[in-house]
mmCIF file of the C-alpha atoms, coordinates in Angstrom:
data_MODEL
# 
_entry.id   MODEL 
# 
loop_
_atom_site.group_PDB 
_atom_site.id 
_atom_site.type_symbol 
_atom_site.label_atom_id 
_atom_site.label_alt_id 
_atom_site.label_comp_id 
_atom_site.label_asym_id 
_atom_site.label_entity_id 
_atom_site.label_seq_id 
_atom_site.pdbx_PDB_ins_code 
_atom_site.Cartn_x 
_atom_site.Cartn_y 
_atom_site.Cartn_z 
_atom_site.occupancy 
_atom_site.B_iso_or_equiv 
_atom_site.pdbx_formal_charge 
_atom_site.auth_seq_id 
_atom_site.auth_comp_id 
_atom_site.auth_asym_id 
_atom_site.auth_atom_id 
_atom_site.pdbx_PDB_model_num 
ATOM 1   C CA . MET A 1 1   ? 123.502 114.016 119.558 1.00 0.00 ? 1   MET A CA 1 
ATOM 2   C CA . LYS A 1 2   ? 124.600 116.048 116.554 1.00 0.00 ? 2   LYS A CA 1 
ATOM 3   C CA . LYS A 1 3   ? 126.547 113.040 115.217 1.00 0.00 ? 3   LYS A CA 1 
ATOM 4   C CA . LEU A 1 4   ? 123.460 110.844 115.563 1.00 0.00 ? 4   LEU A CA 1 
ATOM 5   C CA . ILE A 1 5   ? 121.373 113.308 113.559 1.00 0.00 ? 5   ILE A CA 1 
ATOM 6   C CA . VAL A 1 6   ? 124.030 113.504 110.821 1.00 0.00 ? 6   VAL A CA 1 
ATOM 7   C CA . ALA A 1 7   ? 124.300 109.696 110.737 1.00 0.00 ? 7   ALA A CA 1 
ATOM 8   C CA . SER A 1 8   ? 120.510 109.425 110.415 1.00 0.00 ? 8   SER A CA 1 
ATOM 9   C CA . PHE A 1 9   ? 120.460 111.801 107.446 1.00 0.00 ? 9   PHE A CA 1 
ATOM 10  C CA . ILE A 1 10  ? 123.239 109.814 105.786 1.00 0.00 ? 10  ILE A CA 1 
ATOM 11  C CA . LEU A 1 11  ? 121.330 106.575 106.372 1.00 0.00 ? 11  LEU A CA 1 
ATOM 12  C CA . PHE A 1 12  ? 118.100 107.994 104.969 1.00 0.00 ? 12  PHE A CA 1 
ATOM 13  C CA . GLY A 1 13  ? 119.880 109.609 102.043 1.00 0.00 ? 13  GLY A CA 1 
ATOM 14  C CA . LEU A 1 14  ? 121.589 106.478 100.777 1.00 0.00 ? 14  LEU A CA 1 
ATOM 15  C CA . ALA A 1 15  ? 120.244 105.486 97.393  1.00 0.00 ? 15  ALA A CA 1 
ATOM 16  C CA . GLY A 1 16  ? 120.800 102.272 95.553  1.00 0.00 ? 16  GLY A CA 1 
ATOM 17  C CA . CYS A 1 17  ? 122.495 100.527 98.484  1.00 0.00 ? 17  CYS A CA 1 
ATOM 18  C CA . ALA A 1 18  ? 119.787 97.934  98.916  1.00 0.00 ? 18  ALA A CA 1 
ATOM 19  C CA . THR A 1 19  ? 118.319 95.858  96.129  1.00 0.00 ? 19  THR A CA 1 
ATOM 20  C CA . VAL A 1 20  ? 115.339 93.558  95.912  1.00 0.00 ? 20  VAL A CA 1 
ATOM 21  C CA . PRO A 1 21  ? 114.318 91.165  93.118  1.00 0.00 ? 21  PRO A CA 1 
ATOM 22  C CA . MET A 1 22  ? 112.271 93.094  90.593  1.00 0.00 ? 22  MET A CA 1 
ATOM 23  C CA . ALA A 1 23  ? 109.472 91.843  88.344  1.00 0.00 ? 23  ALA A CA 1 
ATOM 24  C CA . ASP A 1 24  ? 109.878 92.340  84.609  1.00 0.00 ? 24  ASP A CA 1 
ATOM 25  C CA . ASP A 1 25  ? 108.414 95.325  82.768  1.00 0.00 ? 25  ASP A CA 1 
ATOM 26  C CA . ASN A 1 26  ? 105.467 93.296  81.399  1.00 0.00 ? 26  ASN A CA 1 
ATOM 27  C CA . GLN A 1 27  ? 104.417 92.207  84.905  1.00 0.00 ? 27  GLN A CA 1 
ATOM 28  C CA . ASP A 1 28  ? 104.721 95.811  86.136  1.00 0.00 ? 28  ASP A CA 1 
ATOM 29  C CA . ALA A 1 29  ? 102.591 97.086  83.230  1.00 0.00 ? 29  ALA A CA 1 
ATOM 30  C CA . ALA A 1 30  ? 99.955  94.389  83.818  1.00 0.00 ? 30  ALA A CA 1 
ATOM 31  C CA . ALA A 1 31  ? 99.685  95.236  87.532  1.00 0.00 ? 31  ALA A CA 1 
ATOM 32  C CA . LYS A 1 32  ? 99.291  98.923  86.644  1.00 0.00 ? 32  LYS A CA 1 
ATOM 33  C CA . LYS A 1 33  ? 96.127  98.161  84.675  1.00 0.00 ? 33  LYS A CA 1 
ATOM 34  C CA . PHE A 1 34  ? 94.415  98.050  88.084  1.00 0.00 ? 34  PHE A CA 1 
ATOM 35  C CA . ALA A 1 35  ? 92.102  95.169  87.195  1.00 0.00 ? 35  ALA A CA 1 
ATOM 36  C CA . VAL A 1 36  ? 91.164  92.077  89.192  1.00 0.00 ? 36  VAL A CA 1 
ATOM 37  C CA . ALA A 1 37  ? 88.785  89.179  88.579  1.00 0.00 ? 37  ALA A CA 1 
ATOM 38  C CA . SER A 1 38  ? 85.324  89.588  90.091  1.00 0.00 ? 38  SER A CA 1 
ATOM 39  C CA . ASP A 1 39  ? 85.871  86.650  92.472  1.00 0.00 ? 39  ASP A CA 1 
ATOM 40  C CA . LYS A 1 40  ? 89.291  87.861  93.738  1.00 0.00 ? 40  LYS A CA 1 
ATOM 41  C CA . SER A 1 41  ? 90.714  90.964  95.430  1.00 0.00 ? 41  SER A CA 1 
ATOM 42  C CA . GLY A 1 42  ? 93.838  92.860  94.442  1.00 0.00 ? 42  GLY A CA 1 
ATOM 43  C CA . LEU A 1 43  ? 96.209  94.080  97.142  1.00 0.00 ? 43  LEU A CA 1 
ATOM 44  C CA . TYR A 1 44  ? 98.844  96.754  96.483  1.00 0.00 ? 44  TYR A CA 1 
ATOM 45  C CA . ILE A 1 45  ? 101.449 97.605  99.125  1.00 0.00 ? 45  ILE A CA 1 
ATOM 46  C CA . PHE A 1 46  ? 103.440 100.573 97.892  1.00 0.00 ? 46  PHE A CA 1 
ATOM 47  C CA . ARG A 1 47  ? 106.383 102.607 99.098  1.00 0.00 ? 47  ARG A CA 1 
ATOM 48  C CA . ASN A 1 48  ? 106.616 105.637 96.810  1.00 0.00 ? 48  ASN A CA 1 
ATOM 49  C CA . GLU A 1 49  ? 108.964 107.762 98.912  1.00 0.00 ? 49  GLU A CA 1 
ATOM 50  C CA . SER A 1 50  ? 112.680 108.332 98.379  1.00 0.00 ? 50  SER A CA 1 
ATOM 51  C CA . MET A 1 51  ? 113.389 108.675 102.097 1.00 0.00 ? 51  MET A CA 1 
ATOM 52  C CA . GLY A 1 52  ? 115.179 105.603 103.440 1.00 0.00 ? 52  GLY A CA 1 
ATOM 53  C CA . ALA A 1 53  ? 116.102 104.536 99.914  1.00 0.00 ? 53  ALA A CA 1 
ATOM 54  C CA . GLY A 1 54  ? 118.888 102.244 101.116 1.00 0.00 ? 54  GLY A CA 1 
ATOM 55  C CA . VAL A 1 55  ? 116.691 100.443 103.645 1.00 0.00 ? 55  VAL A CA 1 
ATOM 56  C CA . THR A 1 56  ? 114.764 97.253  102.892 1.00 0.00 ? 56  THR A CA 1 
ATOM 57  C CA . MET A 1 57  ? 111.529 96.552  104.725 1.00 0.00 ? 57  MET A CA 1 
ATOM 58  C CA . ASP A 1 58  ? 110.085 93.058  105.092 1.00 0.00 ? 58  ASP A CA 1 
ATOM 59  C CA . VAL A 1 59  ? 106.429 92.601  104.178 1.00 0.00 ? 59  VAL A CA 1 
ATOM 60  C CA . LEU A 1 60  ? 104.266 89.728  105.403 1.00 0.00 ? 60  LEU A CA 1 
ATOM 61  C CA . LEU A 1 61  ? 100.768 88.851  104.254 1.00 0.00 ? 61  LEU A CA 1 
ATOM 62  C CA . ASP A 1 62  ? 98.750  86.800  106.724 1.00 0.00 ? 62  ASP A CA 1 
ATOM 63  C CA . GLY A 1 63  ? 101.971 85.997  108.600 1.00 0.00 ? 63  GLY A CA 1 
ATOM 64  C CA . LYS A 1 64  ? 103.847 84.738  105.519 1.00 0.00 ? 64  LYS A CA 1 
ATOM 65  C CA . PRO A 1 65  ? 106.744 86.655  103.884 1.00 0.00 ? 65  PRO A CA 1 
ATOM 66  C CA . VAL A 1 66  ? 105.888 88.056  100.441 1.00 0.00 ? 66  VAL A CA 1 
ATOM 67  C CA . GLY A 1 67  ? 108.962 90.198  99.831  1.00 0.00 ? 67  GLY A CA 1 
ATOM 68  C CA . GLN A 1 68  ? 110.945 93.258  100.764 1.00 0.00 ? 68  GLN A CA 1 
ATOM 69  C CA . THR A 1 69  ? 110.441 96.804  99.566  1.00 0.00 ? 69  THR A CA 1 
ATOM 70  C CA . VAL A 1 70  ? 112.879 99.618  98.961  1.00 0.00 ? 70  VAL A CA 1 
ATOM 71  C CA . ALA A 1 71  ? 112.139 103.174 97.878  1.00 0.00 ? 71  ALA A CA 1 
ATOM 72  C CA . LYS A 1 72  ? 109.824 103.532 94.880  1.00 0.00 ? 72  LYS A CA 1 
ATOM 73  C CA . THR A 1 73  ? 108.657 99.888  94.819  1.00 0.00 ? 73  THR A CA 1 
ATOM 74  C CA . TYR A 1 74  ? 105.385 98.061  95.338  1.00 0.00 ? 74  TYR A CA 1 
ATOM 75  C CA . ILE A 1 75  ? 104.038 94.584  95.903  1.00 0.00 ? 75  ILE A CA 1 
ATOM 76  C CA . TYR A 1 76  ? 100.928 93.284  94.153  1.00 0.00 ? 76  TYR A CA 1 
ATOM 77  C CA . LYS A 1 77  ? 99.113  90.170  95.338  1.00 0.00 ? 77  LYS A CA 1 
ATOM 78  C CA . GLU A 1 78  ? 95.833  88.740  94.166  1.00 0.00 ? 78  GLU A CA 1 
ATOM 79  C CA . VAL A 1 79  ? 94.066  87.353  97.250  1.00 0.00 ? 79  VAL A CA 1 
ATOM 80  C CA . GLU A 1 80  ? 90.855  85.641  98.215  1.00 0.00 ? 80  GLU A CA 1 
ATOM 81  C CA . PRO A 1 81  ? 88.214  88.122  99.404  1.00 0.00 ? 81  PRO A CA 1 
ATOM 82  C CA . GLY A 1 82  ? 88.016  88.544  103.162 1.00 0.00 ? 82  GLY A CA 1 
ATOM 83  C CA . LYS A 1 83  ? 90.145  89.780  106.028 1.00 0.00 ? 83  LYS A CA 1 
ATOM 84  C CA . HIS A 1 84  ? 93.908  89.892  105.580 1.00 0.00 ? 84  HIS A CA 1 
ATOM 85  C CA . SER A 1 85  ? 96.730  91.005  107.832 1.00 0.00 ? 85  SER A CA 1 
ATOM 86  C CA . ILE A 1 86  ? 99.664  92.972  106.394 1.00 0.00 ? 86  ILE A CA 1 
ATOM 87  C CA . THR A 1 87  ? 102.826 93.423  108.441 1.00 0.00 ? 87  THR A CA 1 
ATOM 88  C CA . SER A 1 88  ? 105.799 95.676  107.714 1.00 0.00 ? 88  SER A CA 1 
ATOM 89  C CA . LYS A 1 89  ? 109.069 95.180  109.603 1.00 0.00 ? 89  LYS A CA 1 
ATOM 90  C CA . SER A 1 90  ? 111.879 97.662  110.035 1.00 0.00 ? 90  SER A CA 1 
ATOM 91  C CA . GLU A 1 91  ? 113.151 99.261  113.248 1.00 0.00 ? 91  GLU A CA 1 
ATOM 92  C CA . ASN A 1 92  ? 109.583 98.662  114.389 1.00 0.00 ? 92  ASN A CA 1 
ATOM 93  C CA . THR A 1 93  ? 106.789 96.363  113.284 1.00 0.00 ? 93  THR A CA 1 
ATOM 94  C CA . ASP A 1 94  ? 103.454 97.702  112.066 1.00 0.00 ? 94  ASP A CA 1 
ATOM 95  C CA . THR A 1 95  ? 100.439 95.550  111.216 1.00 0.00 ? 95  THR A CA 1 
ATOM 96  C CA . ILE A 1 96  ? 97.183  96.537  109.586 1.00 0.00 ? 96  ILE A CA 1 
ATOM 97  C CA . GLU A 1 97  ? 94.099  94.468  108.828 1.00 0.00 ? 97  GLU A CA 1 
ATOM 98  C CA . VAL A 1 98  ? 92.114  94.946  105.620 1.00 0.00 ? 98  VAL A CA 1 
ATOM 99  C CA . ASP A 1 99  ? 88.783  93.529  104.528 1.00 0.00 ? 99  ASP A CA 1 
ATOM 100 C CA . ALA A 1 100 ? 89.160  92.865  100.798 1.00 0.00 ? 100 ALA A CA 1 
ATOM 101 C CA . LYS A 1 101 ? 85.861  92.710  98.930  1.00 0.00 ? 101 LYS A CA 1 
ATOM 102 C CA . PRO A 1 102 ? 85.395  90.607  95.763  1.00 0.00 ? 102 PRO A CA 1 
ATOM 103 C CA . GLY A 1 103 ? 86.378  92.434  92.573  1.00 0.00 ? 103 GLY A CA 1 
ATOM 104 C CA . THR A 1 104 ? 88.004  95.349  94.426  1.00 0.00 ? 104 THR A CA 1 
ATOM 105 C CA . LEU A 1 105 ? 91.499  96.713  94.893  1.00 0.00 ? 105 LEU A CA 1 
ATOM 106 C CA . VAL A 1 106 ? 93.011  97.647  98.254  1.00 0.00 ? 106 VAL A CA 1 
ATOM 107 C CA . TYR A 1 107 ? 95.934  100.103 98.487  1.00 0.00 ? 107 TYR A CA 1 
ATOM 108 C CA . VAL A 1 108 ? 98.238  100.108 101.507 1.00 0.00 ? 108 VAL A CA 1 
ATOM 109 C CA . TRP A 1 109 ? 100.850 102.839 101.824 1.00 0.00 ? 109 TRP A CA 1 
ATOM 110 C CA . GLN A 1 110 ? 104.071 101.730 103.500 1.00 0.00 ? 110 GLN A CA 1 
ATOM 111 C CA . GLU A 1 111 ? 105.278 105.034 104.892 1.00 0.00 ? 111 GLU A CA 1 
ATOM 112 C CA . VAL A 1 112 ? 108.884 105.540 105.976 1.00 0.00 ? 112 VAL A CA 1 
ATOM 113 C CA . LYS A 1 113 ? 109.502 107.419 109.204 1.00 0.00 ? 113 LYS A CA 1 
ATOM 114 C CA . MET A 1 114 ? 112.763 108.461 110.817 1.00 0.00 ? 114 MET A CA 1 
ATOM 115 C CA . GLY A 1 115 ? 113.811 106.075 113.568 1.00 0.00 ? 115 GLY A CA 1 
ATOM 116 C CA . VAL A 1 116 ? 116.544 106.160 116.175 1.00 0.00 ? 116 VAL A CA 1 
ATOM 117 C CA . LEU A 1 117 ? 119.012 103.860 114.424 1.00 0.00 ? 117 LEU A CA 1 
ATOM 118 C CA . TYR A 1 118 ? 117.068 102.714 111.392 1.00 0.00 ? 118 TYR A CA 1 
ATOM 119 C CA . ALA A 1 119 ? 113.998 103.648 109.367 1.00 0.00 ? 119 ALA A CA 1 
ATOM 120 C CA . ARG A 1 120 ? 110.602 103.051 110.964 1.00 0.00 ? 120 ARG A CA 1 
ATOM 121 C CA . THR A 1 121 ? 107.505 101.936 109.112 1.00 0.00 ? 121 THR A CA 1 
ATOM 122 C CA . LYS A 1 122 ? 103.823 102.892 109.209 1.00 0.00 ? 122 LYS A CA 1 
ATOM 123 C CA . LEU A 1 123 ? 101.053 101.219 107.200 1.00 0.00 ? 123 LEU A CA 1 
ATOM 124 C CA . SER A 1 124 ? 97.878  103.026 106.108 1.00 0.00 ? 124 SER A CA 1 
ATOM 125 C CA . VAL A 1 125 ? 95.002  102.071 103.838 1.00 0.00 ? 125 VAL A CA 1 
ATOM 126 C CA . VAL A 1 126 ? 94.538  104.833 101.272 1.00 0.00 ? 126 VAL A CA 1 
ATOM 127 C CA . GLY A 1 127 ? 91.907  105.610 98.672  1.00 0.00 ? 127 GLY A CA 1 
ATOM 128 C CA . ASP A 1 128 ? 91.875  104.811 94.990  1.00 0.00 ? 128 ASP A CA 1 
ATOM 129 C CA . TYR A 1 129 ? 93.356  108.114 93.801  1.00 0.00 ? 129 TYR A CA 1 
ATOM 130 C CA . GLN A 1 130 ? 96.321  108.164 96.203  1.00 0.00 ? 130 GLN A CA 1 
ATOM 131 C CA . GLY A 1 131 ? 96.861  104.424 95.794  1.00 0.00 ? 131 GLY A CA 1 
ATOM 132 C CA . LYS A 1 132 ? 96.980  104.438 91.995  1.00 0.00 ? 132 LYS A CA 1 
ATOM 133 C CA . ASN A 1 133 ? 99.295  107.450 91.949  1.00 0.00 ? 133 ASN A CA 1 
ATOM 134 C CA . GLY A 1 134 ? 101.630 105.832 94.480  1.00 0.00 ? 134 GLY A CA 1 
ATOM 135 C CA . VAL A 1 135 ? 101.762 102.613 92.473  1.00 0.00 ? 135 VAL A CA 1 
ATOM 136 C CA . ARG A 1 136 ? 102.359 104.506 89.207  1.00 0.00 ? 136 ARG A CA 1 
ATOM 137 C CA . GLU A 1 137 ? 105.382 106.223 90.819  1.00 0.00 ? 137 GLU A CA 1 
ATOM 138 C CA . SER A 1 138 ? 106.839 102.849 91.792  1.00 0.00 ? 138 SER A CA 1 
ATOM 139 C CA . LYS A 1 139 ? 108.149 99.593  90.254  1.00 0.00 ? 139 LYS A CA 1 
ATOM 140 C CA . LEU A 1 140 ? 106.809 96.106  90.920  1.00 0.00 ? 140 LEU A CA 1 
ATOM 141 C CA . ILE A 1 141 ? 108.965 93.737  92.930  1.00 0.00 ? 141 ILE A CA 1 
ATOM 142 C CA . ALA A 1 142 ? 108.959 89.981  92.404  1.00 0.00 ? 142 ALA A CA 1 
ATOM 143 C CA . VAL A 1 143 ? 106.874 88.442  95.182  1.00 0.00 ? 143 VAL A CA 1 
ATOM 144 C CA . LYS A 1 144 ? 107.192 85.046  96.830  1.00 0.00 ? 144 LYS A CA 1 
# 
């Protein structure tokens, strides 16, 4: 058991082992203006923790892959207003449904939890303040 705990800490402590395609600095800066057209909705999925830095997590929007996150990254997607399903896959799968209103921004925190053999994931809708701060602490990934 002690070896499993040590192995878990090593796994969660790895930094820089996993990479994902990143957006350029101009795209990151534009997304951090936190603006969306009045007939669209903006969706941010952010992972602002360092825990599980070496672990990628798949993200799906309405059942379609949009990218993978690693520590201190976020995904931004402009979507049609209405209900949308966001899924995060790791050791487990977590899905959350959001109702995006026209001209608004939705922030979803992709939390990293300790798993048995791999990092686990938990999605939560958060408010404007926590969402903007989490995005500001992170870098934009290139989405599909």
